N, C-alpha and C positions, 0 to 999 in steps of 0.2 A: 504493500500500500504506500509506503514511504517513497519508493522508487517511482511509482505512478504519479504521485503528487509532484515530485521533483521534475519529472518529464513534462507534465502540464505547465509547470512554472517556467521552464526553459522555453517552451513554445510561445507562451504569452509574452515573455520578456525579450525574445529574440529579435523581433522587428525593431525594437528600440535600442539594440546593442550596437556598439561601434563595429564597423567592418564585418557585418554579417555576410555570409555566403562567400567568404574568401578563405582558401586553405593553402598554406605554405608547407610543402614537404621539405624537410631537411635531409641532406645526404652527405655522408662523409664517414670514413672509417674510425675505429676507436683511436682516441688521441688527436683527432682533428680539431677538437675544440668547438663542436657544434653547440653545446650548451652555453658556452661563453659567448659565442657569436649571437645566439638567440637572445641572450640577456641584453647584449649591447644594442642589437638592432630593434628588437620588439619590446624591450622594457620589462623583462622578467628578472626578478631578484633571485639569483641562484643561491645565495647564502641562506635564504629563508625558504628555499624550494617552492617559491611562489609559482602558481599555475595560471594565474590570471594577470594580464598586463593592464594596469590602470590607464596607461597612456594610449594604448591602441585598442583595448577591448578584446584582444586575441587571447585564446585559451591554449595552453600547451598540452600536447599529448605525448607523454614520455613514460614508457613502462619501466625505465631504469630506476626512477625514483621509488616506485612501488617495490621493485625487486630488492633494492638496498634495504628498504624498510622491512620486508619479509625476512631477509637474511639476518638482520639485527635482532628480530624477534626470536630467532633460533640461536642467538649468541654467536653468530658467524661474522667475522670481520670481512667485509667485501674485498679488502686488500688481499686476503688470502686466496682468492680465486686463481691468481696467477701461478701459485706454486702448489696447490693442493693436488691430491691424487686424482688422476683422470676419471676414475670410476665415481668418486664423490662429486666431482665437478659435473659430470653428466646427470647425476641424481638431482643436483640442485638446479640444473638448467634445462634438462630434457624430459624428465618424467612428467606424467599427467598431473600429479599432485605436488610438483616441485614449486619452490618459491618463484621461479621464473614464470611458470604456468599460472600461478595465482596472480602475479603482477599483471600479466597480459589480460586476464579476465577482468580485473579491476579497471584497467585502462580502457578496455573495450566498452565497459558499462559507462564510463565517463564520456567516452566518445559518442555513444548512443544518445546520451542526454544532451550533449552539445549539438549534435546534428539535428536532433528533434526541434531545436529552436533556430537551426541554421546559423549558429554562432560561428564567428571566425576562429580559425584554428591554426596552430603551428604544430605539425606532426614531425616529431624528432625521431628519426631512425637512421640506420647506417646506410641503406641504399645498396646493400650487397645482393638483394633479390629484386631485380627489375620487374619481374612478372608480378610480384606481390604489390609493388608500388603502382604498376599500371592498373591492376584490379581495383585497388583502393581509390585511385584517381577516378576511374570510371564510375564507381559507386557514388562518390561525392558529386560528380558532374550530373549524375542522374537525379540527384536531390536539388540541383540548381547551383552548385558551387562553381566559381571560377578557381582554377587550380594553378599553382606556381611551384617552382622548385628553387631552393637555395642550396647550391653545391659547395661545401666547405672543403677546400683542397689543402693537402700538406704532402711533403715528401714522406717516404716510408721511414727514414731515419728519425724524423721529427715525431712521427706517430708513435714509434717504439719508445722514444725517450719520454714522451709525455705519458704514455700508458704506464710506464714504470713509476711515475710520480702520482698517478691518480689514486683516489680513495677506493676505487673499485678496479683494480688492475686485472688484465686478462692474460692468458698464456701468450708468449711471443709468437708462436706458430699460428695461433688463431688471429692475432692482430695482423700478421703478414698476409695470411690468406684472405681475410676480410678486406684489407686495404686494396689488394690486387683485384678482388671482385668488384669493388666500388669503382676503381679506375676503369675497368673493362666496361662498366655500364654507362659511363658518361655519354658516349655516342647514342645509346638507346634513350637516355633521358632527354637529350637534345631533340631527338626525333619525336618522342612522346609528348613533351611539353611545348616544343617549339622554342627556337632561340630567343624569341621575345619574352617568353615566360620562364626562362631559366637563367638564374644569376649565379655566376661562379665567383667565389671569393677565396683568395689565397690567404691561408693562416699559418704559414710556415715560420714566420719571424718570431723570435722570442719577445720582441716588443709588442706583439699583438697586431691584428689587422688594422688597416686604415678604413675606419667605418664611414668616413665622409661621403665618398662616391657611392658606396652601396646603400647608405641611408637615403640618398636622393632617389635611387632607383626604387627602393622599397616604398618610399613615400608616394612616388608616382603611382605605384600599384594600389596602395591603400586609398588614394583619392580617386582612382578610376571607377566609374560607374560599373555596376554588374553587367557583364556581357552575356552570360548564360540565359537563354530565353526561358528556361524552366525557373531559374532564380528570379527573373523579372516578374514572372507570373505569380510566384509565391509571395513576393513583396506586395504586389497589387492586391492579392486576395486577403492579405493579413494586415493591411494598413487600417 
C-alpha cells in the first residue's frame, strides 16, 4: 500500500518537477570517476549520497550505493572486494539473494517510481553491456523520455590507480576487462544515441575534468524542449 501511494504521489508531482522526461545515461569503467562527474555536472552531493539534485531536479539511479549499504549490513568492508576469495566475491555479487541482487531490486523499484511521474533521471552505470543500455533506452523512449549519454573516459592506467584508492575496490582483472568492454562500445553508443546526444568527457587528469565546456552542453540539453512526441502528449494530458 505504501508503494502504491508513493507511485501516485510521483505521478501527481511529476508534471511540476524540473527537467521531466529527460534521462542521462552515464558510461565509463570502474575508476573513471562517473560519480564525481555526476556530482559536478548535475549537482549531486556525493558525500551525503544525495539522490536528488536540488539545482536540476534530476534523480540519480545508482545501484552501487545500495550495494555498499547491503555489504555494510553484513559487516563486509566494500574495500575488501578487490582481494577476497573469488568464490565469496561471486556469492556477494552473482547469487539471486546476494547483496548485489538486493541492491538492483531496490534500485529498480526506485526507478519505477521515478518513471511513473516521468521524472528526470541520471542513470549511473558502467556501459560494458551495450545491449542492456539500448533496451533501457528504448523502454524510456516508449514512456516519452528524451535520452542522452555522458561518456566519462580515462586511460586504463588511471582507472586501475583510482580503483585501488576507492572505498569499494574491484579485482584488477575485472577492472581491465570492464574498461576494455566500455571502450569497445563507444562506437555503438554513438550510433545508438546519435553524436548530438552523446557527450564525451575526459577525466584522466589528477586535477579533475574541466567542467566549463561540458556544463554548457548539459545546460543546453536541460533547456531544450521535449522532442519525444509521446512525452509531449503526456505533458499535454497531465497539465
